[in-house]
PQR file with spaces between the fields and no chain letter, atoms N, CA, C, O and H, PARSE charges and radii, in Angstrom:
ATOM       1  N    MET     1     -11.480    1.640   16.029 -0.4000 1.5000
ATOM       2  CA   MET     1     -11.440    1.170   14.878 -0.0000 2.0000
ATOM       3  C    MET     1     -10.437    1.655   13.955  0.5500 1.7000
ATOM       4  O    MET     1     -10.377    2.884   13.907 -0.5500 1.4000
ATOM       5  N    VAL     2      -9.562    0.971   13.146 -0.4000 1.5000
ATOM       6  CA   VAL     2      -8.605    1.421   12.247 -0.0000 2.0000
ATOM       7  C    VAL     2      -9.163    1.283   10.714  0.5500 1.7000
ATOM       8  O    VAL     2      -9.689    0.291   10.209 -0.5500 1.4000
ATOM       9  H    VAL     2      -9.611   -0.027   13.185  0.4000 1.0000
ATOM      10  N    LYS     3      -8.927    2.422   10.176 -0.4000 1.5000
ATOM      11  CA   LYS     3      -9.326    2.630    8.706 -0.0000 2.0000
ATOM      12  C    LYS     3      -8.047    2.749    7.935  0.5500 1.7000
ATOM      13  O    LYS     3      -7.283    3.705    8.071 -0.5500 1.4000
ATOM      14  H    LYS     3      -8.499    3.228   10.585  0.4000 1.0000
ATOM      15  N    LEU     4      -7.840    1.737    7.116 -0.4000 1.5000
ATOM      16  CA   LEU     4      -6.663    1.784    6.223 -0.0000 2.0000
ATOM      17  C    LEU     4      -7.079    2.659    5.009  0.5500 1.7000
ATOM      18  O    LEU     4      -8.181    2.457    4.499 -0.5500 1.4000
ATOM      19  H    LEU     4      -8.460    0.961    7.005  0.4000 1.0000
ATOM      20  N    THR     5      -6.295    3.575    4.542 -0.4000 1.5000
ATOM      21  CA   THR     5      -6.439    4.401    3.288 -0.0000 2.0000
ATOM      22  C    THR     5      -5.150    4.446    2.669  0.5500 1.7000
ATOM      23  O    THR     5      -4.112    4.077    3.220 -0.5500 1.4000
ATOM      24  H    THR     5      -5.399    3.740    4.956  0.4000 1.0000
ATOM      25  N    ASP     6      -5.251    4.961    1.374 -0.4000 1.5000
ATOM      26  CA   ASP     6      -4.092    5.113    0.532 -0.0000 2.0000
ATOM      27  C    ASP     6      -4.036    6.356    0.057  0.5500 1.7000
ATOM      28  O    ASP     6      -3.569    6.555   -1.064 -0.5500 1.4000
ATOM      29  H    ASP     6      -6.093    5.261    0.926  0.4000 1.0000
ATOM      30  N    ASN     7      -4.530    7.434    0.881 -0.4000 1.5000
ATOM      31  CA   ASN     7      -4.329    8.805    0.532 -0.0000 2.0000
ATOM      32  C    ASN     7      -3.190    9.427    1.091  0.5500 1.7000
ATOM      33  O    ASN     7      -3.212   10.637    1.313 -0.5500 1.4000
ATOM      34  H    ASN     7      -4.909    7.272    1.792  0.4000 1.0000
ATOM      35  N    TYR     8      -2.050    8.634    1.381 -0.4000 1.5000
ATOM      36  CA   TYR     8      -1.019    9.218    1.803 -0.0000 2.0000
ATOM      37  C    TYR     8      -0.288   10.454    1.034  0.5500 1.7000
ATOM      38  O    TYR     8       0.354   11.338    1.602 -0.5500 1.4000
ATOM      39  H    TYR     8      -2.033    7.651    1.200  0.4000 1.0000
ATOM      40  N    LEU     9      -0.511   10.342   -0.381 -0.4000 1.5000
ATOM      41  CA   LEU     9       0.122   11.337   -1.223 -0.0000 2.0000
ATOM      42  C    LEU     9      -0.515   12.681   -1.209  0.5500 1.7000
ATOM      43  O    LEU     9       0.024   13.693   -1.657 -0.5500 1.4000
ATOM      44  H    LEU     9      -1.032    9.624   -0.841  0.4000 1.0000
ATOM      45  N    GLN    10      -1.734   12.627   -0.651 -0.4000 1.5000
ATOM      46  CA   GLN    10      -2.534   13.888   -0.614 -0.0000 2.0000
ATOM      47  C    GLN    10      -1.949   14.682    0.738  0.5500 1.7000
ATOM      48  O    GLN    10      -1.989   15.902    0.900 -0.5500 1.4000
ATOM      49  H    GLN    10      -2.172   11.805   -0.287  0.4000 1.0000
ATOM      50  N    GLN    11      -1.490   13.866    1.512 -0.4000 1.5000
ATOM      51  CA   GLN    11      -0.949   14.515    2.798 -0.0000 2.0000
ATOM      52  C    GLN    11       0.569   14.258    3.148  0.5500 1.7000
ATOM      53  O    GLN    11       0.976   14.072    4.295 -0.5500 1.4000
ATOM      54  H    GLN    11      -1.457   12.875    1.381  0.4000 1.0000
ATOM      55  N    ALA    12       1.395   14.271    1.953 -0.4000 1.5000
ATOM      56  CA   ALA    12       2.678   13.932    1.999 -0.0000 2.0000
ATOM      57  C    ALA    12       3.455   14.940    2.864  0.5500 1.7000
ATOM      58  O    ALA    12       4.528   14.531    3.309 -0.5500 1.4000
ATOM      59  H    ALA    12       1.064   14.422    1.022  0.4000 1.0000
ATOM      60  N    ASP    13       3.130   16.025    3.130 -0.4000 1.5000
ATOM      61  CA   ASP    13       3.898   17.052    3.914 -0.0000 2.0000
ATOM      62  C    ASP    13       3.774   16.739    5.301  0.5500 1.7000
ATOM      63  O    ASP    13       4.710   17.027    6.047 -0.5500 1.4000
ATOM      64  H    ASP    13       2.259   16.358    2.769  0.4000 1.0000
ATOM      65  N    LYS    14       2.637   16.129    5.797 -0.4000 1.5000
ATOM      66  CA   LYS    14       2.570   15.610    7.168 -0.0000 2.0000
ATOM      67  C    LYS    14       3.577   14.446    7.505  0.5500 1.7000
ATOM      68  O    LYS    14       4.221   14.343    8.549 -0.5500 1.4000
ATOM      69  H    LYS    14       1.877   15.895    5.190  0.4000 1.0000
ATOM      70  N    TYR    15       3.594   13.540    6.370 -0.4000 1.5000
ATOM      71  CA   TYR    15       4.503   12.397    6.683 -0.0000 2.0000
ATOM      72  C    TYR    15       5.871   12.775    6.579  0.5500 1.7000
ATOM      73  O    TYR    15       6.637   12.165    7.324 -0.5500 1.4000
ATOM      74  H    TYR    15       3.071   13.623    5.522  0.4000 1.0000
ATOM      75  N    THR    16       6.424   13.766    5.720 -0.4000 1.5000
ATOM      76  CA   THR    16       7.791   13.877    5.541 -0.0000 2.0000
ATOM      77  C    THR    16       8.279   14.746    6.640  0.5500 1.7000
ATOM      78  O    THR    16       9.462   14.691    6.974 -0.5500 1.4000
ATOM      79  H    THR    16       5.801   14.262    5.115  0.4000 1.0000
ATOM      80  N    THR    17       7.253   15.722    7.349 -0.4000 1.5000
ATOM      81  CA   THR    17       7.929   16.578    8.367 -0.0000 2.0000
ATOM      82  C    THR    17       7.997   15.451    9.584  0.5500 1.7000
ATOM      83  O    THR    17       8.743   15.674   10.538 -0.5500 1.4000
ATOM      84  H    THR    17       6.291   15.767    7.078  0.4000 1.0000
ATOM      85  N    ALA    18       7.383   14.513    9.546 -0.4000 1.5000
ATOM      86  CA   ALA    18       7.496   13.524   10.761 -0.0000 2.0000
ATOM      87  C    ALA    18       8.617   12.543   10.538  0.5500 1.7000
ATOM      88  O    ALA    18       8.854   11.741   11.442 -0.5500 1.4000
ATOM      89  H    ALA    18       6.776   14.332    8.771  0.4000 1.0000
ATOM      90  N    GLY    19       9.338   12.517    9.425 -0.4000 1.5000
ATOM      91  CA   GLY    19      10.454   11.865    9.054 -0.0000 2.0000
ATOM      92  C    GLY    19      10.057   10.527    8.537  0.5500 1.7000
ATOM      93  O    GLY    19      10.800    9.573    8.766 -0.5500 1.4000
ATOM      94  H    GLY    19       9.146   13.168    8.691  0.4000 1.0000
ATOM      95  N    ILE    20       8.921   10.361    7.841 -0.4000 1.5000
ATOM      96  CA   ILE    20       8.417    9.038    7.404 -0.0000 2.0000
ATOM      97  C    ILE    20       8.678    9.092    5.886  0.5500 1.7000
ATOM      98  O    ILE    20       8.266   10.068    5.259 -0.5500 1.4000
ATOM      99  H    ILE    20       8.318   11.136    7.655  0.4000 1.0000
ATOM     100  N    LYS    21       9.326    8.116    5.271 -0.4000 1.5000
ATOM     101  CA   LYS    21       9.533    8.046    3.892 -0.0000 2.0000
ATOM     102  C    LYS    21       8.339    7.467    3.225  0.5500 1.7000
ATOM     103  O    LYS    21       7.812    6.469    3.714 -0.5500 1.4000
ATOM     104  H    LYS    21       9.661    7.323    5.781  0.4000 1.0000
ATOM     105  N    LEU    22       7.867    8.022    2.131 -0.4000 1.5000
ATOM     106  CA   LEU    22       6.690    7.642    1.403 -0.0000 2.0000
ATOM     107  C    LEU    22       7.241    6.744    0.257  0.5500 1.7000
ATOM     108  O    LEU    22       8.361    6.917   -0.223 -0.5500 1.4000
ATOM     109  H    LEU    22       8.296    8.833    1.733  0.4000 1.0000
ATOM     110  N    PRO    23       6.344    5.734   -0.165 -0.5600 1.5000
ATOM     111  CA   PRO    23       6.611    5.040   -1.333  0.2800 2.0000
ATOM     112  C    PRO    23       6.712    6.086   -2.535  0.5500 1.7000
ATOM     113  O    PRO    23       6.053    7.125   -2.569 -0.5500 1.4000
ATOM     114  N    GLN    24       7.615    5.686   -3.511 -0.4000 1.5000
ATOM     115  CA   GLN    24       7.703    6.574   -4.660 -0.0000 2.0000
ATOM     116  C    GLN    24       7.307    5.866   -5.919  0.5500 1.7000
ATOM     117  O    GLN    24       7.696    6.293   -7.006 -0.5500 1.4000
ATOM     118  H    GLN    24       8.150    4.842   -3.484  0.4000 1.0000
ATOM     119  N    HIS    25       6.495    4.728   -5.814 -0.4000 1.5000
ATOM     120  CA   HIS    25       5.934    4.106   -6.948 -0.0000 2.0000
ATOM     121  C    HIS    25       4.538    4.744   -7.146  0.5500 1.7000
ATOM     122  O    HIS    25       4.021    5.334   -6.198 -0.5500 1.4000
ATOM     123  H    HIS    25       6.179    4.381   -4.932  0.4000 1.0000
ATOM     124  N    ASP    26       3.934    4.655   -8.287 -0.4000 1.5000
ATOM     125  CA   ASP    26       2.626    5.078   -8.870 -0.0000 2.0000
ATOM     126  C    ASP    26       1.679    4.031   -8.521  0.5500 1.7000
ATOM     127  O    ASP    26       1.662    3.081   -9.303 -0.5500 1.4000
ATOM     128  H    ASP    26       4.354    4.176   -9.057  0.4000 1.0000
ATOM     129  N    GLN    27       0.837    3.982   -7.466 -0.4000 1.5000
ATOM     130  CA   GLN    27      -0.094    2.988   -7.170 -0.0000 2.0000
ATOM     131  C    GLN    27      -1.131    2.693   -8.160  0.5500 1.7000
ATOM     132  O    GLN    27      -1.652    1.578   -8.212 -0.5500 1.4000
ATOM     133  H    GLN    27       0.850    4.754   -6.831  0.4000 1.0000
ATOM     134  N    GLU    28      -1.475    3.721   -9.006 -0.4000 1.5000
ATOM     135  CA   GLU    28      -2.411    3.482  -10.000 -0.0000 2.0000
ATOM     136  C    GLU    28      -1.952    2.493  -11.145  0.5500 1.7000
ATOM     137  O    GLU    28      -2.646    1.627  -11.677 -0.5500 1.4000
ATOM     138  H    GLU    28      -1.052    4.626   -8.963  0.4000 1.0000
ATOM     139  N    VAL    29      -0.691    2.793  -11.398 -0.4000 1.5000
ATOM     140  CA   VAL    29       0.079    1.961  -12.480 -0.0000 2.0000
ATOM     141  C    VAL    29       0.102    0.520  -11.893  0.5500 1.7000
ATOM     142  O    VAL    29      -0.279   -0.429  -12.580 -0.5500 1.4000
ATOM     143  H    VAL    29      -0.127    3.496  -10.965  0.4000 1.0000
ATOM     144  N    ILE    30       0.541    0.365  -10.650 -0.4000 1.5000
ATOM     145  CA   ILE    30       0.481   -1.073  -10.093 -0.0000 2.0000
ATOM     146  C    ILE    30      -0.831   -1.699  -10.182  0.5500 1.7000
ATOM     147  O    ILE    30      -0.997   -2.815  -10.672 -0.5500 1.4000
ATOM     148  H    ILE    30       0.851    1.136  -10.093  0.4000 1.0000
ATOM     149  N    ASN    31      -1.879   -0.881   -9.645 -0.4000 1.5000
ATOM     150  CA   ASN    31      -3.255   -1.594   -9.630 -0.0000 2.0000
ATOM     151  C    ASN    31      -3.529   -1.945  -11.079  0.5500 1.7000
ATOM     152  O    ASN    31      -4.032   -3.056  -11.247 -0.5500 1.4000
ATOM     153  H    ASN    31      -1.744    0.026   -9.247  0.4000 1.0000
ATOM     154  N    LYS    32      -3.299   -1.220  -12.148 -0.4000 1.5000
ATOM     155  CA   LYS    32      -3.668   -1.445  -13.476 -0.0000 2.0000
ATOM     156  C    LYS    32      -3.017   -2.799  -13.946  0.5500 1.7000
ATOM     157  O    LYS    32      -3.648   -3.684  -14.526 -0.5500 1.4000
ATOM     158  H    LYS    32      -2.891   -0.317  -12.012  0.4000 1.0000
ATOM     159  N    ASN    33      -1.671   -2.855  -13.626 -0.4000 1.5000
ATOM     160  CA   ASN    33      -0.908   -3.985  -14.139 -0.0000 2.0000
ATOM     161  C    ASN    33      -1.367   -5.249  -13.283  0.5500 1.7000
ATOM     162  O    ASN    33      -1.423   -6.353  -13.826 -0.5500 1.4000
ATOM     163  H    ASN    33      -1.159   -2.136  -13.155  0.4000 1.0000
ATOM     164  N    THR    34      -1.658   -5.097  -12.091 -0.4000 1.5000
ATOM     165  CA   THR    34      -2.118   -6.286  -11.345 -0.0000 2.0000
ATOM     166  C    THR    34      -3.598   -6.783  -11.894  0.5500 1.7000
ATOM     167  O    THR    34      -3.900   -7.975  -11.951 -0.5500 1.4000
ATOM     168  H    THR    34      -1.612   -4.200  -11.650  0.4000 1.0000
ATOM     169  N    GLN    35      -4.287   -5.940  -12.206 -0.4000 1.5000
ATOM     170  CA   GLN    35      -5.846   -6.275  -12.852 -0.0000 2.0000
ATOM     171  C    GLN    35      -5.579   -7.021  -14.203  0.5500 1.7000
ATOM     172  O    GLN    35      -6.328   -7.924  -14.576 -0.5500 1.4000
ATOM     173  H    GLN    35      -4.041   -4.971  -12.160  0.4000 1.0000
ATOM     174  N    ARG    36      -4.246   -6.526  -15.085 -0.4000 1.5000
ATOM     175  CA   ARG    36      -4.168   -7.155  -16.186 -0.0000 2.0000
ATOM     176  C    ARG    36      -3.518   -8.485  -16.077  0.5500 1.7000
ATOM     177  O    ARG    36      -3.893   -9.395  -16.817 -0.5500 1.4000
ATOM     178  H    ARG    36      -3.638   -5.793  -14.782  0.4000 1.0000
ATOM     179  N    SER    37      -2.575   -8.662  -15.212 -0.4000 1.5000
ATOM     180  CA   SER    37      -2.131  -10.054  -14.955 -0.0000 2.0000
ATOM     181  C    SER    37      -1.861  -10.286  -13.517  0.5500 1.7000
ATOM     182  O    SER    37      -0.749  -10.073  -13.032 -0.5500 1.4000
ATOM     183  H    SER    37      -2.270   -7.923  -14.612  0.4000 1.0000
ATOM     184  N    PRO    38      -2.791  -10.686  -12.886 -0.5600 1.5000
ATOM     185  CA   PRO    38      -2.730  -11.074  -11.510  0.2800 2.0000
ATOM     186  C    PRO    38      -1.839  -12.209  -11.166  0.5500 1.7000
ATOM     187  O    PRO    38      -1.658  -13.174  -11.909 -0.5500 1.4000
ATOM     188  N    VAL    39      -1.273  -12.038   -9.962 -0.4000 1.5000
ATOM     189  CA   VAL    39      -0.284  -13.316   -9.568 -0.0000 2.0000
ATOM     190  C    VAL    39      -0.693  -13.313   -8.017  0.5500 1.7000
ATOM     191  O    VAL    39      -0.758  -12.266   -7.372 -0.5500 1.4000
ATOM     192  H    VAL    39      -1.420  -11.254   -9.358  0.4000 1.0000
ATOM     193  N    GLY    40      -0.943  -14.480   -7.517 -0.4000 1.5000
ATOM     194  CA   GLY    40      -1.306  -14.599   -6.133 -0.0000 2.0000
ATOM     195  C    GLY    40      -0.174  -15.166   -5.456  0.5500 1.7000
ATOM     196  O    GLY    40       0.692  -15.850   -6.004 -0.5500 1.4000
ATOM     197  H    GLY    40      -0.891  -15.330   -8.041  0.4000 1.0000
ATOM     198  N    VAL    41      -0.219  -14.842   -4.200 -0.4000 1.5000
ATOM     199  CA   VAL    41       0.859  -15.439   -3.082 -0.0000 2.0000
ATOM     200  C    VAL    41       0.047  -15.854   -1.971  0.5500 1.7000
ATOM     201  O    VAL    41      -0.709  -15.025   -1.464 -0.5500 1.4000
ATOM     202  H    VAL    41      -0.922  -14.287   -3.755  0.4000 1.0000
ATOM     203  N    HIS    42       0.104  -17.063   -1.511 -0.4000 1.5000
ATOM     204  CA   HIS    42      -0.554  -17.493   -0.296 -0.0000 2.0000
ATOM     205  C    HIS    42       0.576  -17.840    0.732  0.5500 1.7000
ATOM     206  O    HIS    42       1.541  -18.552    0.457 -0.5500 1.4000
ATOM     207  H    HIS    42       0.719  -17.736   -1.922  0.4000 1.0000
ATOM     208  N    PHE    43       0.352  -17.271    1.917 -0.4000 1.5000
ATOM     209  CA   PHE    43       1.123  -17.722    3.079 -0.0000 2.0000
ATOM     210  C    PHE    43       0.134  -18.304    4.061  0.5500 1.7000
ATOM     211  O    PHE    43      -0.947  -17.770    4.309 -0.5500 1.4000
ATOM     212  H    PHE    43      -0.432  -16.692    2.141  0.4000 1.0000
ATOM     213  N    GLY    44       0.554  -19.409    4.597 -0.4000 1.5000
ATOM     214  CA   GLY    44      -0.316  -20.214    5.591 -0.0000 2.0000
ATOM     215  C    GLY    44      -0.636  -19.234    6.704  0.5500 1.7000
ATOM     216  O    GLY    44       0.083  -18.321    7.111 -0.5500 1.4000
ATOM     217  H    GLY    44       1.432  -19.843    4.396  0.4000 1.0000
ATOM     218  N    ASP    45      -1.852  -19.589    7.124 -0.4000 1.5000
ATOM     219  CA   ASP    45      -2.461  -18.759    8.361 -0.0000 2.0000
ATOM     220  C    ASP    45      -2.492  -19.570    9.535  0.5500 1.7000
ATOM     221  O    ASP    45      -3.162  -19.231   10.510 -0.5500 1.4000
ATOM     222  H    ASP    45      -2.435  -20.330    6.793  0.4000 1.0000
ATOM     223  N    GLY    46      -1.712  -20.775    9.507 -0.4000 1.5000
ATOM     224  CA   GLY    46      -1.806  -21.635   10.645 -0.0000 2.0000
ATOM     225  C    GLY    46      -1.399  -21.069   12.090  0.5500 1.7000
ATOM     226  O    GLY    46      -1.856  -21.454   13.166 -0.5500 1.4000
ATOM     227  H    GLY    46      -1.168  -21.051    8.715  0.4000 1.0000
ATOM     228  N    ASN    47      -0.518  -20.149   11.895 -0.4000 1.5000
ATOM     229  CA   ASN    47      -0.157  -19.630   13.227 -0.0000 2.0000
ATOM     230  C    ASN    47      -0.664  -18.386   13.754  0.5500 1.7000
ATOM     231  O    ASN    47      -0.141  -17.773   14.685 -0.5500 1.4000
ATOM     232  H    ASN    47      -0.146  -19.836   11.021  0.4000 1.0000
ATOM     233  N    LEU    48      -1.848  -17.986   13.038 -0.4000 1.5000
ATOM     234  CA   LEU    48      -2.633  -16.664   13.283 -0.0000 2.0000
ATOM     235  C    LEU    48      -3.768  -17.032   14.265  0.5500 1.7000
ATOM     236  O    LEU    48      -4.447  -16.192   14.855 -0.5500 1.4000
ATOM     237  H    LEU    48      -2.272  -18.484   12.283  0.4000 1.0000
ATOM     238  N    PHE    49      -3.903  -18.328   14.380 -0.4000 1.5000
ATOM     239  CA   PHE    49      -5.259  -18.660   15.180 -0.0000 2.0000
ATOM     240  C    PHE    49      -4.956  -19.572   16.324  0.5500 1.7000
ATOM     241  O    PHE    49      -5.861  -19.950   17.068 -0.5500 1.4000
ATOM     242  H    PHE    49      -3.352  -19.011   13.901  0.4000 1.0000
């Protein structure tokens, strides 16, 4: 099972030592802005099934 989390900032040293670049944006600000004025994008799922 795969569990997707967004706690990468709490473990940033593990990622940077592995050579993985982390996002530099503030996820909380993005979440608040999205809740204030949401915009939806739909991509067709015809080729997924």
